[in-house]
C-alpha positions as CSV (number, residue, x, y, z in Angstrom):
1,X,1.0,-19.2,-16.2
2,X,-0.5,-19.1,-19.8
3,X,-2.2,-15.7,-22.2
4,X,-5.7,-15.3,-22.2
5,X,-6.4,-17.8,-25.4
6,X,-4.1,-20.2,-24.2
7,X,-4.7,-23.0,-21.5
8,X,-4.4,-21.4,-18.0
9,X,-2.5,-23.0,-15.4
10,X,-2.4,-21.5,-12.2
11,X,1.0,-22.5,-10.7
12,X,0.6,-19.5,-7.7
13,X,-2.8,-20.6,-6.8
14,X,-2.7,-20.5,-3.0
15,X,0.6,-18.9,-2.5
16,X,0.1,-15.7,-5.0
17,X,2.8,-14.2,-6.8
18,X,1.3,-10.4,-7.5
19,X,1.7,-9.1,-10.4
20,X,3.5,-5.1,-10.0
21,X,0.3,-3.7,-10.8
22,X,-1.7,-5.8,-8.2
23,X,1.2,-4.8,-6.2
24,X,0.8,-1.0,-6.5
25,X,-3.0,-1.0,-6.4
26,X,-3.2,-3.4,-3.3
27,X,-0.3,-1.0,-1.9
28,X,-2.3,2.4,-2.4
29,X,-5.7,1.0,-1.0
30,X,-4.7,-0.6,1.9
31,X,-3.4,2.6,3.6
32,X,-6.5,3.8,4.7
33,X,-9.2,2.3,6.9
34,X,-12.9,2.2,4.8
35,X,-15.6,3.3,7.3
36,X,-18.9,1.6,7.0
37,X,-21.1,4.1,9.0
38,X,-24.8,3.5,7.8
39,X,-25.7,7.3,8.0
40,X,-22.8,8.4,6.5
41,X,-23.4,5.9,3.6
42,X,-27.5,6.6,3.4
43,X,-26.6,10.3,2.9
44,X,-24.3,9.8,0.1
45,X,-27.1,7.8,-1.9
46,X,-29.3,10.5,-1.1
47,X,-27.1,13.2,-2.6
48,X,-26.5,10.9,-5.6
49,X,-30.5,10.2,-6.0
50,X,-31.5,13.8,-5.5
51,X,-34.4,12.2,-3.5
52,X,-34.3,10.9,0.5
53,X,-37.3,8.8,0.6
54,X,-35.8,5.2,1.0
55,X,-39.3,3.5,1.7
56,X,-37.4,1.2,4.5
57,X,-40.5,-0.1,5.8
58,X,-41.1,-4.1,6.1
59,X,-37.6,-4.4,8.3
60,X,-35.5,-2.9,5.5
61,X,-33.5,-1.2,8.4
62,X,-32.8,-4.7,10.1
63,X,-31.5,-5.9,6.8
64,X,-29.0,-3.1,6.0
65,X,-27.8,-3.2,9.0
66,X,-27.2,-7.3,9.1
67,X,-25.9,-6.9,5.7
68,X,-23.3,-4.0,6.7
69,X,-22.6,-6.3,10.3
70,X,-21.7,-9.2,8.2
71,X,-19.2,-7.4,6.3
72,X,-17.6,-5.8,9.2
73,X,-17.2,-9.2,10.7
74,X,-14.8,-10.7,8.0
75,X,-11.7,-9.8,9.1
76,X,-9.5,-11.1,6.3
77,X,-10.8,-8.6,3.8
78,X,-8.5,-5.6,2.2
79,X,-9.7,-2.3,2.5
80,X,-9.6,-2.2,-1.7
81,X,-12.2,-5.4,-1.0
82,X,-13.9,-3.3,1.7
83,X,-14.2,-0.4,-0.4
84,X,-15.8,-1.9,-3.1
85,X,-18.6,-3.5,-1.1
86,X,-19.0,0.3,0.2
87,X,-19.7,1.5,-2.5
88,X,-21.9,-1.3,-3.6
89,X,-24.3,-0.9,-0.5
90,X,-24.3,2.9,-1.2
91,X,-25.0,1.9,-4.9
92,X,-27.7,-0.4,-3.6
93,X,-29.6,2.7,-1.6
94,X,-29.1,5.0,-4.5
95,X,-31.1,2.7,-6.5
96,X,-33.5,1.9,-4.0
97,X,-34.4,5.4,-3.2
98,X,-34.6,6.0,-7.6
99,X,-37.1,3.3,-7.5
100,X,-39.0,4.5,-5.0
101,X,-39.0,8.0,-6.5
102,X,-40.2,6.3,-9.9
103,X,-43.0,4.1,-8.7
104,X,-44.3,7.9,-6.5
105,X,-44.7,9.5,-9.9
106,X,-45.7,6.3,-12.1
107,X,-47.8,4.0,-9.8
108,X,-49.0,2.6,-13.0
109,X,-45.9,0.8,-13.5
110,X,-46.8,-1.6,-10.7
111,X,-49.9,-3.0,-12.8
112,X,-46.9,-4.0,-15.8
113,X,-47.5,-7.7,-16.2
114,X,-44.6,-9.8,-15.9
115,X,-45.6,-12.3,-18.6
116,X,-44.6,-15.9,-19.3
117,X,-40.9,-15.3,-18.1
118,X,-38.3,-17.9,-19.0
119,X,-36.2,-18.5,-16.0
120,X,-32.8,-20.2,-16.0
121,X,-32.2,-21.9,-12.7
122,X,-28.9,-24.2,-11.7
123,X,-26.0,-23.9,-10.6
124,X,-22.9,-21.5,-11.4
125,X,-20.6,-22.9,-13.8
126,X,-23.5,-25.2,-15.2
127,X,-23.7,-23.7,-18.6
128,X,-26.6,-21.4,-16.8
129,X,-24.8,-18.3,-18.2
130,X,-23.9,-19.6,-21.9
131,X,-27.7,-20.4,-21.6
132,X,-29.5,-17.3,-20.6
133,X,-27.5,-15.2,-23.0
134,X,-28.4,-17.3,-25.5
135,X,-31.8,-17.3,-25.2
136,X,-31.6,-13.3,-24.9
137,X,-30.3,-13.2,-28.1
138,X,-34.0,-13.5,-29.5
139,X,-35.2,-10.0,-29.6
140,X,-38.7,-10.6,-28.1
141,X,-37.0,-10.8,-25.0
142,X,-35.5,-8.6,-22.3
143,X,-32.6,-9.7,-20.8
144,X,-30.6,-7.9,-17.8
145,X,-27.2,-6.9,-19.2
146,X,-24.3,-6.4,-16.8
147,X,-24.1,-2.4,-17.3
148,X,-28.0,-2.3,-16.2
149,X,-27.9,-5.0,-13.1
150,X,-25.1,-2.6,-11.3
151,X,-27.2,0.8,-11.9
152,X,-30.7,-0.8,-13.0
153,X,-32.4,2.9,-11.9
154,X,-30.7,6.3,-13.7
155,X,-30.2,8.8,-11.0
156,X,-32.2,12.4,-11.6
157,X,-30.5,14.2,-13.7
158,X,-28.1,11.3,-14.9
159,X,-29.0,10.6,-18.8
160,X,-27.2,10.2,-21.6
161,X,-25.0,13.5,-22.6
162,X,-24.2,14.7,-26.6
163,X,-22.9,11.4,-27.5
164,X,-26.4,9.5,-26.4
165,X,-24.2,6.8,-24.7
166,X,-25.9,6.0,-21.2
167,X,-23.6,7.0,-18.3
168,X,-24.7,3.7,-16.5
169,X,-23.2,1.7,-19.4
170,X,-20.0,4.0,-19.4
171,X,-19.5,3.3,-16.0
172,X,-19.5,-0.5,-15.9
173,X,-17.5,-0.2,-19.4
174,X,-14.3,1.8,-17.4
175,X,-14.6,-0.9,-14.5
176,X,-14.6,-3.4,-16.7
177,X,-11.3,-2.2,-18.6
178,X,-9.6,-1.6,-15.4
179,X,-10.8,-5.5,-14.2
180,X,-8.9,-6.6,-17.2
181,X,-5.7,-4.7,-16.6
182,X,-5.7,-6.1,-12.9
183,X,-6.7,-9.8,-13.3
184,X,-7.2,-10.5,-17.2
185,X,-7.9,-14.3,-16.1
186,X,-11.1,-13.3,-15.1
187,X,-12.4,-13.2,-18.4
188,X,-11.7,-17.1,-18.7
189,X,-13.8,-18.1,-15.6
190,X,-16.6,-15.6,-15.7
191,X,-16.1,-12.3,-18.0
192,X,-18.5,-10.0,-17.2
193,X,-18.0,-7.2,-19.8
194,X,-20.9,-5.0,-19.6
195,X,-23.3,-6.0,-21.9
196,X,-23.1,-10.1,-20.6
197,X,-26.7,-10.9,-19.3
198,X,-26.9,-10.8,-15.1
199,X,-28.7,-12.7,-12.8
200,X,-31.6,-10.2,-11.4
201,X,-30.8,-11.5,-7.6
202,X,-28.0,-8.2,-8.0
203,X,-32.1,-6.3,-8.3
204,X,-33.4,-8.3,-5.2
205,X,-30.5,-6.9,-3.4
206,X,-32.0,-3.2,-3.8
207,X,-33.9,-5.0,-0.8
208,X,-31.0,-6.5,0.9
209,X,-32.3,-9.9,0.7
210,X,-30.7,-12.2,-1.7
211,X,-27.3,-14.4,-1.5
212,X,-25.0,-12.6,-3.6
213,X,-22.9,-11.1,-0.3
214,X,-21.9,-14.7,-0.1
215,X,-19.8,-14.3,-3.0
216,X,-18.2,-11.1,-2.1
217,X,-17.1,-11.8,1.7
218,X,-16.7,-14.7,4.4
219,X,-19.9,-14.6,5.5
220,X,-21.7,-17.1,7.4
221,X,-23.9,-15.0,9.7
222,X,-25.6,-13.4,6.7
223,X,-26.2,-16.5,4.8
224,X,-28.3,-17.7,7.9
225,X,-29.5,-14.2,8.4
226,X,-30.7,-14.7,4.7
227,X,-32.0,-18.4,5.0
228,X,-34.6,-17.4,7.8
229,X,-36.3,-14.2,5.6
230,X,-39.5,-14.6,3.9
231,X,-38.5,-15.1,0.4
232,X,-41.5,-14.4,-1.0
233,X,-42.1,-10.8,0.2
234,X,-38.8,-10.3,-1.8
235,X,-39.3,-11.7,-4.5
236,X,-42.2,-9.9,-4.8
237,X,-39.9,-6.8,-4.4
238,X,-37.8,-8.1,-7.5
239,X,-41.4,-8.4,-9.7
240,X,-41.7,-4.4,-8.8
241,X,-37.7,-3.8,-10.0
242,X,-38.8,-6.2,-13.4
243,X,-41.7,-3.9,-13.8
244,X,-39.9,-0.5,-13.4
245,X,-37.3,-1.7,-16.3
246,X,-39.7,-2.8,-18.6
247,X,-41.6,0.7,-18.3
248,X,-37.9,2.0,-18.7
249,X,-37.0,0.1,-21.9
250,X,-39.2,-2.6,-22.9
251,X,-40.1,-5.4,-24.0
252,X,-41.7,-7.0,-21.1
253,X,-41.2,-10.8,-21.5
254,X,-38.2,-11.5,-19.6
255,X,-35.5,-14.7,-19.3
256,X,-34.1,-14.3,-15.7
257,X,-31.6,-16.8,-14.1
258,X,-30.1,-17.2,-10.8
259,X,-28.7,-20.2,-8.6
260,X,-30.4,-19.2,-5.4
261,X,-33.3,-20.1,-7.2
262,X,-32.8,-23.5,-6.9
263,X,-33.8,-22.3,-2.7
264,X,-36.4,-20.8,-3.7
265,X,-38.6,-22.5,-5.8
266,X,-41.6,-21.8,-3.9
267,X,-41.1,-17.7,-3.4
268,X,-40.2,-18.3,-7.4
269,X,-43.0,-20.0,-8.7
270,X,-45.1,-17.7,-6.3
271,X,-44.0,-14.7,-7.8
272,X,-44.2,-16.1,-11.9
273,X,-47.0,-18.5,-11.8
274,X,-47.0,-18.5,-15.4
275,X,-43.1,-18.9,-15.8
276,X,-41.2,-21.6,-17.8
277,X,-38.4,-23.0,-15.8
278,X,-35.2,-24.4,-17.7
279,X,-33.0,-26.6,-14.9
280,X,-29.9,-27.0,-15.5
281,X,-27.6,-29.7,-14.3
282,X,-23.7,-30.5,-13.6
283,X,-21.4,-32.4,-11.8
284,X,-21.3,-31.3,-8.6
285,X,-17.5,-31.4,-8.4
286,X,-16.9,-29.3,-11.2
287,X,-19.3,-26.5,-10.0
288,X,-17.2,-26.4,-6.7
289,X,-13.9,-26.8,-8.1
290,X,-14.6,-24.3,-10.6
291,X,-16.1,-21.8,-8.1
292,X,-13.8,-22.4,-5.3
293,X,-10.7,-21.9,-7.8
294,X,-11.8,-18.7,-9.2
295,X,-12.8,-17.3,-5.4
296,X,-8.9,-18.2,-5.1
297,X,-7.3,-16.6,-7.3
298,X,-9.8,-13.2,-6.8
299,X,-8.8,-13.4,-3.3
300,X,-5.2,-12.7,-4.0
301,X,-6.4,-9.1,-4.3
302,X,-9.1,-9.6,-2.2
303,X,-8.2,-11.0,1.4
304,X,-5.1,-10.9,3.5
305,X,-4.8,-14.9,2.9
306,X,-6.5,-17.2,0.7
307,X,-7.5,-20.0,3.2
308,X,-8.2,-23.1,0.5
309,X,-9.4,-25.6,3.4
310,X,-12.0,-22.9,4.2
311,X,-13.2,-22.0,0.5
312,X,-13.3,-25.8,0.2
313,X,-15.5,-26.6,3.4
314,X,-18.0,-23.6,2.7
315,X,-18.8,-24.0,-0.3
316,X,-18.9,-27.5,-0.7
317,X,-21.5,-27.1,1.9
318,X,-23.4,-24.3,-0.1
319,X,-23.7,-26.1,-3.1
320,X,-24.6,-29.2,-1.0
321,X,-27.6,-27.1,0.5
322,X,-28.9,-25.7,-2.7
323,X,-28.8,-28.7,-4.8
324,X,-30.7,-30.3,-1.4
325,X,-33.3,-27.6,-1.8
326,X,-33.6,-28.4,-5.7
327,X,-33.9,-31.7,-5.3
328,X,-36.6,-31.4,-2.7
329,X,-38.5,-28.6,-4.2
330,X,-38.1,-29.5,-7.9
331,X,-42.2,-31.1,-8.4
332,X,-43.3,-27.2,-6.8
333,X,-42.6,-26.8,-11.2
334,X,-45.1,-28.2,-13.1
335,X,-43.7,-30.9,-15.6
336,X,-45.1,-29.4,-18.4
337,X,-43.4,-25.9,-17.4
338,X,-40.2,-26.9,-17.0
339,X,-37.5,-28.6,-18.7
340,X,-33.9,-30.5,-17.2
341,X,-31.0,-29.6,-19.1
342,X,-27.6,-31.9,-18.4
343,X,-24.7,-29.8,-19.2
344,X,-23.1,-32.3,-21.5
345,X,-26.5,-31.1,-24.1
346,X,-25.3,-27.2,-23.9
347,X,-22.2,-28.0,-25.7
348,X,-22.7,-28.4,-29.5
349,X,-26.5,-29.5,-28.9
350,X,-28.2,-26.0,-28.0
351,X,-30.7,-25.9,-30.6
352,X,-32.5,-28.8,-29.7
353,X,-32.8,-27.8,-26.0
354,X,-34.3,-24.1,-27.3
355,X,-36.9,-25.8,-29.4
356,X,-37.6,-28.1,-25.8
357,X,-38.1,-24.9,-23.8
358,X,-39.7,-22.6,-26.7
359,X,-42.4,-25.5,-27.2
360,X,-42.9,-26.0,-23.2
361,X,-43.3,-22.6,-23.1
362,X,-46.0,-22.3,-25.8
363,X,-43.7,-19.8,-27.5
364,X,-43.0,-20.2,-31.4
365,X,-39.2,-20.4,-32.3
366,X,-39.3,-18.3,-35.6
367,X,-36.4,-19.1,-38.3
368,X,-35.3,-15.3,-37.6
369,X,-34.8,-16.1,-33.8
370,X,-33.2,-19.3,-34.9
371,X,-30.7,-17.5,-37.3
372,X,-29.9,-15.3,-34.2
373,X,-29.5,-17.9,-32.0
374,X,-26.8,-19.4,-34.9
375,X,-24.8,-16.6,-34.8
376,X,-24.7,-16.6,-31.2
377,X,-23.3,-19.8,-31.0
378,X,-20.9,-19.2,-33.6
379,X,-19.4,-16.1,-31.9
380,X,-19.4,-17.8,-28.5
381,X,-17.5,-21.0,-29.1
382,X,-16.6,-22.6,-25.3
383,X,-13.3,-22.3,-23.9
384,X,-12.9,-18.5,-26.4
385,X,-11.2,-16.9,-23.9
386,X,-9.1,-20.0,-22.2
387,X,-9.2,-23.2,-20.9
388,X,-8.6,-23.1,-17.2
389,X,-6.6,-26.3,-15.6
390,X,-8.3,-27.2,-12.5
391,X,-6.2,-29.5,-9.6
392,X,-8.6,-30.1,-7.3
393,X,-6.1,-32.2,-5.4
394,X,-3.5,-30.3,-5.3
395,X,-4.6,-27.2,-4.9
396,X,-7.6,-28.2,-2.2
397,X,-6.6,-31.4,-1.0
398,X,-9.4,-33.5,-1.8
399,X,-10.3,-36.3,-4.8
400,X,-13.2,-35.9,-7.1
401,X,-14.3,-38.7,-5.9
402,X,-14.3,-37.9,-2.6
403,X,-15.8,-34.6,-3.0
404,X,-18.4,-36.3,-5.3
405,X,-19.4,-39.0,-2.7
406,X,-21.4,-36.2,-0.7
407,X,-24.0,-35.3,-3.8
408,X,-25.2,-39.6,-4.2
409,X,-28.8,-38.0,-4.0
410,X,-28.4,-35.3,-6.9
411,X,-26.9,-37.9,-9.4
412,X,-30.2,-40.3,-8.1
413,X,-32.2,-38.0,-9.0
414,X,-31.0,-35.7,-12.2
415,X,-29.4,-36.9,-15.3
416,X,-26.1,-36.1,-14.4
417,X,-22.4,-36.9,-15.8
418,X,-19.1,-37.2,-13.3
419,X,-16.7,-35.2,-15.2
420,X,-13.1,-36.5,-14.9
């Protein structure tokens, strides 16, 4: 396998050869079973937050229990993953506690308008990350960096020290450094360095109502539970988190993005009726092969086995559902408030796309902002961390044409080019 800037070829994707560092990590972490006791996790979160009002109305306890039960039902998880998922639950509870406390102290937060956001909607690996990071280079926009997505609300007494560095940022940085040591190839696939712009569905999960868990574990039960939720309520909760973040650190005009919005366009537009939406479109084959290759690679540490057939079956179905909902509901977003962007337009042709988006949103694209966009483009060429060679047939036993045949409805609706 090549170094981080070379082409990357996975010879051992489905039968991984672990490095010494990876083996040591697993030996150390597998020795003790991680426990998901709800009362204990809640007590830890309360201790970290310094408050105990979880605002657990509105079926919250049921969603939390369903979330944890879905993790427990996945028998292929290593203790390393169970530990990180348990930490995630405690972290989400702690952030929810801190939010409830903040809203009690400053009720005026809920009157802060979230005006005219730009929202990027599209599949993972379809250019959404590139586009949202680019728009976030506009200093007039508020975006959600990764470090803040993980800990959006500071715990009581957890402010910057004498160095002026936010401890939430410092924690995200040390976590990223550890990941780079154990799985450096991840940067070529999706580098979540602390300043990278992240998806706001992480904030939605303070309400235990997002699809995010599907990326961390095999949780078909959670998928079905999540799809049965009234997301209008939960998107209203997301808006409250955005209002709190605006209160803590402006400006108040946001850029947002998530693949989940593809199947929640109704709730999205009900919550942000004056949004301008950029839909990104890409050959679903490229999306699926990229996603399942990334997950198969991560599973060498996350799971006891890789199971390429499971990954192909689940994620081709999941992408099919997301794109089916997007095609069905695309017209819920007014034509004059939205643009469709093909993946091939986002490779050296970004400026005209941004001009269309800003024109659509009625926002002036100043010379200063153009210069910021150009600086971002110059500093972040595609394949900066190395390019990955995908081999769908070798690793997953299906050809690109066979997989693409399931998505005719999507090619019929949008300008999407088949990729080799």
